[in-house]
N, C-alpha and C positions, 0 to 999 in steps of 0.2 A: 392233288385230288386222287382219292383212292379208286382203284379199279373196281368195277361192279362185279360181284360174285355170281349173280344170276341175272338173266335178261329181264329188263323192266319195260313195260309198254311205254312208248314215247309220249311225252306230254305235248300240249299245244305249244308251238314255237313262240318265242318272245317277239313282240311287235318290233323291237329295235333290231334292225338288220345287223349292226355291229355285234351286239350281244349274241344274237342267234348264230353268227358265224363262229364266235368263240365257243359257243355251246357245241356246235357241230364238230369243231376241231377237237374238243375234249372227248366227245363221244367216239370219234374215229380212233383216238389214241388209247382211250381207256375203256371203251364200251358205253352203251346207252345208259342213262340214268333217269330218275323220276322227274326231271325238270329243274329249273333254276330256283323257284320258290323265293325265299328271302334273300338269295344271293344276287338277284338281278339288280337291285339298286346299287350295291357295292361295285358290281361290274360296270355299270353305266358311269359311276363316279370315277372309276379307274380309267375308262376309255376317254372320258371328257378332258383329262389332263388337269383336273382340279388339284389343289394343293394336297399333297399326300405322298405316300411311297410310290416309287416307280416300279416296284417288283410285286407281283401278285402270285401267291401259291394257291391253286384251286384244287380242292379235294373231289371235284367231279360235279356234274349237273345235279342240282338240288342239294349239294353239300355246302359246307361252310367255306367262307373265304378267309385266307390268312394273308395279311399284309406283311411287307418286308420287316424283319427277316423271317422267312418261312420256317415253321417248325420242322423237325425231321419227320419224314413220313413213317407210318407204322411199319413194323418189321415185315419183310417180304411183300411189300406193296409199292407200286409205282405211283408217282404223282406227276403233275404237270405244272410248269411255270410260264408266266408271260412277263416279258421285260419291256417296259414302255420307254422309247427314246425321248430325249428332251424335246420340249415344245408342247403347245396346247393341242389337245384333241387329235392325236395321230389316228389314222385309220387302222383297222385290224390287220391290213397287209403290212403295216410298218412295225408291228409288234414282233419281238423276238420270242419264239416259243421253243420250249425244250422239255426234256424229261428230268424229273428229280428221282434219282435211283433209290431203291429201297435201302441200300447200305451206302450212303454217300462217301464215307471215309474209304472203304475198300474200293469203291468206284474211282475215287481220286487217286488212290495208290496205284491202281492199274493204269490210269491215265498217265501218271508220272513215269512209271516204269516202262510202259509199252509205247508211249507216244512222245512225251516231252523229252525224256532222256535220249532215246535213239536219234531224235531230230537234232537236238541242240549239241550233242556230242559227236555228231557225224562231221568228220574233217572236211568233207566235200562242201558242207554248208559254211565253212570258215574260210573259203578261198578269198584272198585279198585282205584278210584280217591280220593285224599284228599278232605275233606269237603270244605276247603277254596277255592280250585281250582274250585270245582263244583259250589259253590255259586257265585264266581267271573264270571264264564262263563255265568251262568243264568242271572246275573245282566247286563252283556254286551249285551247279546242277547235281553233282554227286552228293553235295551236302544236303540239298533238298530231298533227294531220294533217301538218304540215310535217316533224315529227320522224320519223313513220312513213315518209313519202315518202323522206326522206334515208336512213333505215336500209335500206329496200328497195333503193335504189341501191347502197349500200355492200356489201350481200350479193351483188349482181350484178356488183360491181367497176366501177360507174359512179357519176359525180357527178351526182345529180339536183338541180336547182335549184327549190325550192318557190316557187310564185307567191304574191304577197301576198293577203291577204283582201280581197274586194270586186273582184277583177280579172275576175270572170266576165262574159263578154260584151263586154269592152273591145275585142276584135279586130273587133267589128262596128260600132264607133263611126266616124262620118265625121269625121275630124280636120280636114277643110277647112271644116266647119260650126262657126262660133264658138259658136252656141247649144248645140251638143252638148258643147262643152268646158266651158261654164258649168254644165252639169248634172252634171258629174263631181264626186263627193264629194271634198272636200279630204282626208279621211282616207286616200283611195287614194293621194294624192301622198306623204303621210307613210309609208304602208305600203310603197310602191314604193321610196322612199329607204332605208328600213330593210332591205328585201330586197336592195338593191344592196350594202349593207354585209355582209349575211350571205353573199351570193353571192361577194363578194371573198374572204372567209375560206375558203369551200369551194374556190374555184378556186385560191387560193394553196396550200392544203393539197395539192391535186392536182398543181400545178406543181412543188412543191418535192421531190416524191418522186424518188429516184434509184435506178438499177439496182444501185448498190453497197450498198444498205442490207442485203440478206441477208448479204453478205460481212462487213460491219461488225458484224452481230449474231452472227457466228460459226456460221452454219448451213451454210457450205461449199457453196453452190449450184453446179450445173453450167451449161454455156452455154445449155441449154434455158430456164432461168429468165430469162436475159438476153433471149432471143428472145421469150418470153411477155410479159416486162415491156413491151417496146417495142410489141408487138402490142396488148396491153391498153391501154397509154397512148394509142396512136393511136386506138383505138375510143372511149376515154373522152373524149379531147379533141374528137373529132368529135361526140360526144353533147353535150358542153358547148356547142360552137360552134353546133350546130343549135338548141339551146334558146335561146341568146342571139339567134338570127336569126329566131325565129318571129314571126308576125304580132302575136301578143298582146304579146310583149316589145317589139317595135318600136313599137307604139302607146303602150305605157306610157312608153317613153323619149321619144317625141314629146310626150307630155303634159308630162313634166318639162321639156323644152326650152321649151314654150309658157309655162310658169309661171316660167322662169328658174332652175331648180334648180341648186344648186352641185354636185350629184352627177353631172352629165353628164360632166365630164372623168374622173371616177373610172371610170364605166362604159366610156368610150372606151378608157382605158388598159387596163382589164381585158380588153376585147375584143381589143385589139392583142396583149396577152400571150398570149391563147389562140390567136390566129392564128399567131403566131411559134412557139409551142410545138408546135402542130399540124403546121406545115410541117417542123419539126425531126424530130418523131416519125415522120412519113410517110417522110422521107428515110432515116432510120436503119432503120426497119422494112423498107423496100424493099431496102436493101443487106445487111441481115443474113439475109434469106431464103435465099440460096445456101448458108449454113452448115448449114442444117437437114439436107440430104441427107448431108453429110459426117459430121455428128454421129450420124445414124442408122446410117451404115455402121460407125462405131466401136462402137456399142452392139450391133450385130447379131452381130459376130464375137467369138470368144474373144480374150482379151488377148494371147495368144502370136501372134495374126495381125494385131495392130493396127499394127505398124511401117510397112507400106506406105501407111497412110492419114494419117500424121502430116504429111508434107511437103505433100500437097494441101490439108490443112486450114489449115496456116500460109500457104499460097499465097493462099487465099481471104481470110484475115485481112489480108494485105498489100494485096490489091485493095480491100478495104473501106476501109483507111486512105487509099489514094490517091484513090479515086473518091467517097467520101461527103463531103458538105460539112460535116456536123455530127458525124461519128463520128471524125474525124481529130484527136482530142484525147488526149494521153497518159493522162489519168485514165480515159477510157472504154475504150481498147484494153487498158490494164493490167487492168481489171476482167474483160474478156473472156478475156484470156490466163490470169488466175488461175482463172477458172471452167473453162477447158479443162484446166488442171492438176488441178482438183478432179475433173473427169470421169475423167481417166486414173487418179487415185488410187482412185476408186470402182470402176472396172473392174478395176484391179490387185487390190484387196481381194476382189472377187468371185472372181477367178481363183485367188488364193492360199488363200482360206478360212482366215482367221487363227486361228479357234478350234482347227483341227486341224493347224496348220502345224508345231507342235513335237511333235505326237502321232503323226504318220504316219511313213512311211518317210523316214529322214533324207536319203538320197541324192536321192530324188524331190523332197522339199521344197527342198533346197538348189539343185537344178537350176531349179526354178520361181522361187525368189528371185533367182537370178543372171540368169535371163531377163528378169524384170521390171526389175531394175536396168539391164540393157543397153538395154531399150526406153525407159525414162524418161530415161536419159542421152542416148540418141539423139534424143529430143525436144528436150532442152536444146541439143544440138549443131545440130539443124535450126533452132531459133529463132535462134541466133547466126549461122548461115549466111544465113538470110532477112534478118536485120537488116543484115548487111554488103552484101547485094545489093538492098536496098530501093530504091536509086536507079535500078535498072534498070526499075522499074515505072512510072517517070515518062516522059512523052513529051518531045520537044524543046520547049524554052521553058517547061516547067512548073517551078514552084518545088519543089525537093526538100525534103521534111520527113522527117528521120531519126527513128528511135526513140532519143531521147537519154536516156530514163529508165533507171536502173540495173536490171540483170537481177534483182537481189535482190528488187525490188518484185513481180516476176512469180513468182519461184520460192521465195518464203519458205516456204510450206507444203510445196511439193514437196521442197525441200532437207531439211526436217525429216523428211519421210516417207522420203527416201533414207537419211538417217542411221539411222532406225529399221530400215530394211531391211538396211543394212550391219551393224547390231548383230545382227539375227537371222541373217544370213549367217555372221557370225563364230561365233555360238553353234553353228549347224549344222555348220560346217566343223570346229570344235573337237570337237564330239561325234563326227563321223566319224573324226577323227584318233585320238581316245582309244578308239574301238571296237576299234582294232587291238591294244590291250593284251591282250585276251582270248586272242589266238592267238600271243602271243610266247613263244618257247622259247629258252633259252640253253644253250650247251655250256660245257665247261670245268669247272674245279674248283668255281667259284662258281655254276655254272649253275642248280642247284636253288634255292638261296637267293635269287638274283636273280629267278627266275621267280615265287617266292612273293610277293616284294615288289611286282612288277608286277601280280600278280593282286589283291593288296590295294588297289592304286591303282585298278584297274578297278572294283572293288566300290564304292569311295568315289565315283568318277565317276558310276556308275549311280545311286547314292542322290541325289547332287546334281542330276543331270539330271531325275530323276523328280519332285523337288520343283518344278522349273521347268516341266516339261511338263504336269503334272496339273492346274494351275490352269485355271479356265474363262474367264479374261479374254481379251480381244482383244489379242494381242501387238503389233498394228500401230496400235492406238488411241493417237494422239499425246498424249492427255490422261491416259493410264493410267501413273501413276508407280509403281504397284506392280510392274509388269513390269520397269521399269528397275531398281528396287531389287533384285529377285530376280536379274536378269541380272548385276548387279554382284557380288552375293554368290556367284553361280556362277563368275564369272571369278576371284574371289579363291581359291576352292577349286581351280580349274584351275591357277592359278599355283603353288599349293603342290604339286600333282601334277607340274607341269612341272619344278620344282626337284628333286623326288625322282627323276623320270625322268632328268634330267641326270646325277645322281649314279650311277644304275644304268648309264647308257651308259658313263660313264668307267670304272667297275669292269669292265664287260663287255669294253670295248676293251682295257684293260690285261691282261685274262685271255685275249685272243685269241692263239692259238699262232702264227699266221702271217698273211700278207697275205690269203689266201683267206678265212679266218675273219673277219678285220677287215672285208672288203668284204661278207660275208654279214650281219654285224651292221648295217652301214650300210643295206643293202637292207631288212632287217627293220624298222628304225626309219623308213625312208622319209621321208614328209612331216613326221613328228614333229620331225626335225632342223631344219626350217624355222621352228619355233616359237621366238620370241625367247629365252626363258629357256634352253631346251635348246641352241639354237644357240650361246649364249654359253659354255655349259659344254663344248660339243663343239669349240669353235674351236681349242683347242690340239692336239687330236688330228688335225686335218687336216695339220698340218705333220709330225707323226709318220708319218702315212700316206704322205705324199710321200717322206719319207726311206726308208720300207720299200720303196716302189716303186723308188726310186733304187737301193737295194741289189739288188733283183730284176733290174733292167736291167744293173747292173754284173756280177752273177753270170752272167747270160746272155752278156755280152761276154767273160767269162773262159772260159766253155765254148766259145764260138766261136773264141777265140784258140787254145785247146788243140787244137781240132779241126783248124784250119788247119795248126798246127805238126805234128800227127800225119800229115796228108796229105803234107806236104813230106818227112817222114822216111820214110814207107812208100811213097811214089810214087803212092798212090791214097787217096781218102777212106775212113775207117773207116765202115762201114754196119752195119745190123742183119744178123743171121745169115740166110743164104740170099737176100739182096737183091742185085739187079744194081747195079753201081756208080752209074750215073746216077740210076735210080729211088731207090736208097738215099740218095744225097746230097740229092735233092729232098725226100724224106720227112723226113730229119733237119732240113733247113732249115724245113719247115712246122711240125714239132714244136717247135722252138726259138722260132719266131715266135709260135705259139699260147701258149707259156709266158708271154710278156710282153704279148701282144695282149689276152687276156682281162682281166687286171687293169687294163690301160690303159682299156678300155671303162668299167669301173667308176670309175676315177679321174676321167674327164672329167665325171662327174656331181656331183662335189663343187663347192662354191661357186667361181665364177670368180675371185674375188679371191685365192684361194690359188694357183690355177694361174698367175696373172699375177705372182706374187711372183718374186723372183730365184731362189729354190730351185726353184720350179715351172717357170720357163722353162728352167732348166738341165736338169731332168729330162726335159722335153719334147724338148730338143735331143738328149740322149743316146738317147732312145727313137727319134727320127727317124733318127739315125745307125745305130742297130742294125737297124732295119727295112730301111734302104737296103743295108746289108751283106748281109743275108739275101736280099733281092730279087735282088742280083747273083749 
C-alpha cells in the first residue's frame, strides 16, 4: 500500500470490525487514506480464510489489493503486507503484519550483511557444534552474502566483486612487518585464490558483452542503445578497475606474492584486460557522444521533416570512423548504421500509423508512403555518397581506411522494409486506379452493357479491398506473413479485373464512332492503361489510333488543297458569310489548324514507343507539314 502524499479526510469506518482494524493499522503505518472502497470485499475474503492466497499486499485505504505474490512497490514508496496463518478465519490479531520496503533487494542485502551474517558467523552461537558443521554453515553464509552482493550489482548494471571470507581488516595490516604476515590465517590465502577465480569469470562475462547482442537477438535496437551500452560499459569497467585497485585488494595480492601464489599472473592478466577494455570504452564513449544531439533532432520532428538531418548524421558517423582509435572497425560501424536504419524505420512507422494505413483516405495514405520511400532511399543515396567521399575526411599523411563492407550488411532490414512499403504503395495505387471504375460511362451501341460490366468489376474490387483493409494487423510488420498472403490474393483478383477491363476497352474502342470519341475513351481510362495486363490488350489499338489521326491529317490536307484551288479560280479566298477577305482567311486557317491540333495533343500522351515507330514518325512529319502550311 502506497503512503499517502497529502492528508485526506477520513471516510466512514467499515461496519466489519476486522476490516476496520486492518484499515486503522494501515492508516497508522502509512497515513490516512480515502477509505476502502472496492477493496473491502477482497479484505473480507482474505480474513475469512476462504480458498486463496495467504499473503496480501495492500497499497493503502481505498487503494487496490494485490494478492500473493505482491508486486514490487513503486520507487521510494513503502507498502504494507498481511500474512494469514493456516486455518479458517483467523482474527486480525493473529495476522502477521510488516512493511514492504521501497527497494526490497537492497533491504534484503542490508539484512543479510548486518543481521544474518553477524549472527550466523558468530562463534559464540556455535558452542557445542561440531567443527565441520560450524565451518559448513559459515561457508554457506558467506556464499549467500557474495551471491546477494553480485545480484545487487547486476540489478544496477555493475559487476561487483565479492571479497573472500576473513578479509575484514586486511587493509590495516602492515605488510612490511613479517610478524603480521605470519599471523594471517592460511585459509585467507586459499579464499583469496578462490576469489580471483570467481572474479575472472565475472570480469570475462563483462568483457565479452558486445553492443551487437540486441541486434543478434532480433530486438531491432536504435542508436541510443549503442550509446547507452558504451556509457554503461565505461561505468562498469571503471567500477571493476576501482575495486581491483582498492587498498584491501592490493594487500590481499601482496600477501599472495609473499607466499609465492601461482595466481598472481592470473590477477595481473585480468587487471591488464580491464585496463585495456576501459581505455577502449572511454575512447568510444567520448566519440559517440556527438551523435546524441543529431539523434534527438530526428526524434523531435515528424518523419516528413527528417530528410535535412540525414547527411549531418552520416557526417558525424564518418568523423567517428576517422578519429576514434577503437571504433574504426567494420563490425562496429555496421552495427551503428543498422541501428540508425532501425531508428528511421521506427519513426516511419509512427508517421504512417500502419494499423490505419489501408483504412484511411487512399490518396493521403499513398502520399505518405511515397514520401517515406523517397526519404529512406535518400538515406541510402547519402550513405553511398559519404562512402565515396570518405577519403576527404583524412588529413595529409593519414592512412585512408575505406568502408569496404557490402551495403547489404547495413541495409538488409531497411531493404525488406522498403519492399513492404512498395507492396503497400502498389496496393494503394491499384485501389486508387480501380476507384475510377465507379464513374465510367460509355457511349455507343454497347455503352449500357459495357457500363454494367465495369460496375460489376467495381463491386468485386470493393469486396476484395474490404477484406484486405479490415484486418487489424500491422501491414508494415516484416514478420507478418498473413498480410503478405492477403495481399497476394488481392493482386490475383485485381489481375482478373484487369483482364476483364482490357476486354471492355477493346470493345469500347471498336465501338467508338470517330477520333474524338476514341480519345475521350483514352482519357476516361487514364492511368488504367498503364497497368500491364490492360496495356497489353490496348497495345494494338494505338496503331489504329495513329492511323485514324493520319486520316484526319490527310483529310485536312485535302480541305487545304481545295481551298487554295478555289482561291486561284475565284481570285480571292472563300470565307464565311459577311467576313472581310483577310480576317476570313485567317479565321479559316485557325479553324482548320484547331481541327488537327486538338487530337494531336491527345495523341502525344500515348506511349512514346508507338510515336517513335515508322508509322508514328510519318504521321508526325505530315502534321508538321500541315501546320507549317497553315502558319504561312
